[in-house]
C-alpha positions in Angstrom: -4.4 0.3 6.8 -4.0 3.8 6.6 -5.9 6.0 3.9 -4.3 8.8 1.4 -7.3 11.5 1.4 -7.1 15.1 -0.4 -5.1 17.5 0.9 -8.2 19.4 0.7 -10.3 17.5 2.5 -10.6 19.8 5.8 -9.3 16.5 8.1 -7.0 16.4 10.1 -5.5 13.1 10.9 -5.6 9.4 10.0 -8.4 7.0 8.5 -8.1 3.9 8.7 -9.6 1.7 6.6 -12.1 -0.3 8.8 -15.0 -1.5 6.2 -13.4 -5.8 5.8 -13.6 -4.7 2.9 -11.5 -6.0 0.1 -9.9 -5.4 -3.6 -9.0 -2.1 -5.3 -11.4 0.2 -5.9 -11.5 3.7 -8.4 -14.0 5.9 -7.4 -15.1 9.9 -7.5 -16.5 12.1 -5.3 -17.4 16.0 -5.4 -17.0 18.3 -2.1 -16.6 21.7 -1.4 -13.1 22.2 0.6 -13.0 24.2 3.1 -12.1 28.0 3.2 -8.2 28.7 3.6 -6.9 30.8 6.3 -9.1 33.5 7.9 -8.6 36.6 6.2 -7.4 39.4 8.6 -9.3 42.5 10.0 -10.6 44.2 6.8 -11.1 41.6 4.2 -13.1 41.2 2.1 -14.9 37.7 2.9 -15.3 34.6 0.4 -18.3 33.5 -0.3 -19.2 29.5 1.1 -17.9 26.8 -1.2 -20.8 25.5 -2.8 -21.4 21.4 -2.2 -21.1 19.7 0.5 -17.7 19.0 3.0 -15.8 16.1 2.1 -17.2 13.8 5.2 -20.6 14.7 4.2 -19.8 13.6 0.4 -18.7 10.0 2.2 -21.8 9.0 3.2 -24.2 10.5 1.1 -22.2 9.5 -2.7 -20.5 6.4 -1.2 -22.1 5.5 2.1 -19.5 5.6 4.6 -18.9 7.7 7.2 -15.8 8.4 9.5 -16.0 7.8 12.8 -13.3 9.9 15.7 -11.8 6.8 17.9 -9.1 7.1 19.9 -6.6 4.4 20.7 -2.6 3.8 19.0 -1.3 3.5 15.8 1.1 2.9 14.3 3.9 6.1 13.3 7.3 7.2 11.3 8.7 9.7 13.4 12.7 10.8 11.9 14.7 12.5 13.9 18.3 13.6 12.5 18.9 13.8 8.7 22.1 14.2 7.5 23.9 14.4 3.6 25.8 11.3 2.7 29.3 12.7 2.4 30.4 13.1 -1.0 32.5 10.1 -2.7 
């Protein structure tokens, strides 16, 4: 199963559930989202956000860790979209 992650998690790839846990879980974690795009020359820098990253929060608050792996997985590719004809 591929997990849906918060957009501000900073992860740039799918996350596969390989925990072996079954059932439904509802939980909340606190983390500092990564900074947005870098500022251009001469721009004032923003202070570093306080708090753990998403990956650190998963480990520290839930005891879960993410491991980078490579391998095959299913992907849906949409090559073309057309509007339906008018009735």
